[in-house]
Wavefront OBJ file of the C-alpha trace (Angstrom):
o trace
v 0.000 0.000 0.000
v 1.456 3.327 -1.027
v 1.316 6.444 1.045
v 0.876 9.678 -0.809
v 1.850 12.917 0.788
v -0.925 15.310 -0.155
v 0.388 18.182 1.932
v 1.655 20.935 -0.282
v 4.271 23.280 1.079
v 3.191 26.850 1.431
v 5.405 29.471 -0.064
v 5.139 32.945 1.372
v 6.194 36.042 -0.527
v 9.482 37.584 0.500
v 7.729 40.892 1.129
v 5.781 39.294 3.994
v 9.012 38.231 5.689
v 10.419 41.738 5.307
v 7.198 43.236 6.676
v 7.284 40.973 9.733
v 10.993 41.674 10.246
v 10.344 45.411 9.984
v 7.532 45.097 12.505
v 9.879 43.261 14.857
v 12.463 46.043 14.487
v 9.815 48.677 15.232
v 8.606 46.737 18.273
v 12.212 46.451 19.481
v 12.521 50.229 19.179
v 9.276 50.628 21.113
v 10.640 48.283 23.792
v 13.746 50.430 24.168
v 11.716 53.658 24.204
v 9.268 52.300 26.776
v 12.136 51.276 29.049
v 12.835 54.970 29.653
v 9.215 55.740 30.592
v 8.054 55.140 34.145
v 4.682 53.374 34.274
v 4.912 52.399 37.930
v 3.529 48.950 38.555
v 2.633 48.560 34.874
v 6.249 48.471 33.614
v 6.345 44.694 33.655
v 2.918 44.435 32.025
v 3.888 46.712 29.134
v 7.213 44.924 28.641
v 5.593 41.484 28.669
v 2.854 42.609 26.287
v 5.384 43.823 23.724
v 7.495 40.676 24.172
v 4.417 38.487 23.700
v 3.532 40.252 20.463
v 7.080 39.837 19.166
v 7.215 36.152 20.134
v 3.855 35.564 18.486
v 5.016 37.149 15.229
v 8.128 34.984 15.188
v 6.150 31.827 15.924
v 3.369 32.582 13.445
v 5.401 33.634 10.434
v 9.032 32.569 10.768
v 8.176 29.203 12.312
v 5.133 28.852 9.981
v 2.801 28.092 12.867
v 0.026 30.065 11.202
v -0.053 27.686 8.249
v 0.584 24.436 10.107
v -1.699 22.033 11.929
v -4.125 23.923 14.204
v -3.263 21.589 17.081
v 0.170 23.207 17.205
v -1.504 26.605 17.389
v -3.627 25.404 20.326
v -0.531 24.140 22.135
v 1.249 27.445 21.529
v -1.688 29.539 22.747
v -2.243 27.379 25.807
v 1.425 27.678 26.711
v 1.150 31.476 26.450
v -1.914 31.435 28.688
v -0.182 29.292 31.313
v 2.963 31.431 31.138
v 0.863 34.544 31.680
v -0.915 32.887 34.586
v 2.328 31.859 36.259
v 3.899 35.289 35.749
v 0.784 36.986 37.121
v 0.808 34.809 40.222
v 4.531 35.390 40.736
v 4.253 39.156 40.325
v 1.223 39.252 42.628
v 3.282 37.470 45.263
v 6.274 39.769 44.961
v 4.247 42.996 44.815
v 2.082 42.158 47.856
v 4.558 40.228 49.971
v 4.609 42.923 52.682
v 0.832 42.729 53.116
v 1.066 39.131 54.279
v 4.419 38.919 56.065
v 5.672 42.241 57.474
v 9.140 40.783 58.113
v 9.693 40.326 54.349
v 8.231 43.739 53.618
v 11.473 45.417 52.613
v 12.607 45.060 48.980
v 15.808 43.244 48.193
v 17.075 46.188 46.129
v 15.651 49.368 47.578
v 16.666 51.495 44.566
v 14.648 49.392 42.100
v 12.260 51.493 40.033
v 9.394 49.080 40.636
v 9.215 50.147 44.292
v 8.883 53.883 43.536
v 5.481 55.230 44.337
l 1 2 3 4 5 6 7 8 9 10 11 12 13 14 15 16 17 18 19 20 21 22 23 24 25 26 27 28 29 30 31 32 33 34 35 36 37 38 39 40 41 42 43 44 45 46 47 48 49 50 51 52 53 54 55 56 57 58 59 60 61 62 63 64 65 66 67 68 69 70 71 72 73 74 75 76 77 78 79 80 81 82 83 84 85 86 87 88 89 90 91 92 93 94 95 96 97 98 99 100 101 102 103 104 105 106 107 108 109 110 111 112 113 114 115 116 117
């Protein structure tokens, strides 16, 4: 019994790769620019949002996840959701540690910008 491979490779135009690469360069510039702006407690949220967008672009277009089996897309999205959940729980713990245990209330690095209010 012969097996026939019916999957045809998808060929993307070179302009799409350059557009995605240009978008990644722009987002990198935005990341650097945002690092000089003080958002208070939202610094980590803004940085992670930009990093998530950049990682998604790389996975979707350069790794061809957009055109592959949708199960792989579900695995990728679920891993992003779990990563976000774990980071949220970790940041909630570190930001509110003094509310629960007053002995650990003091920051490890007192000059850190995240503790400015």
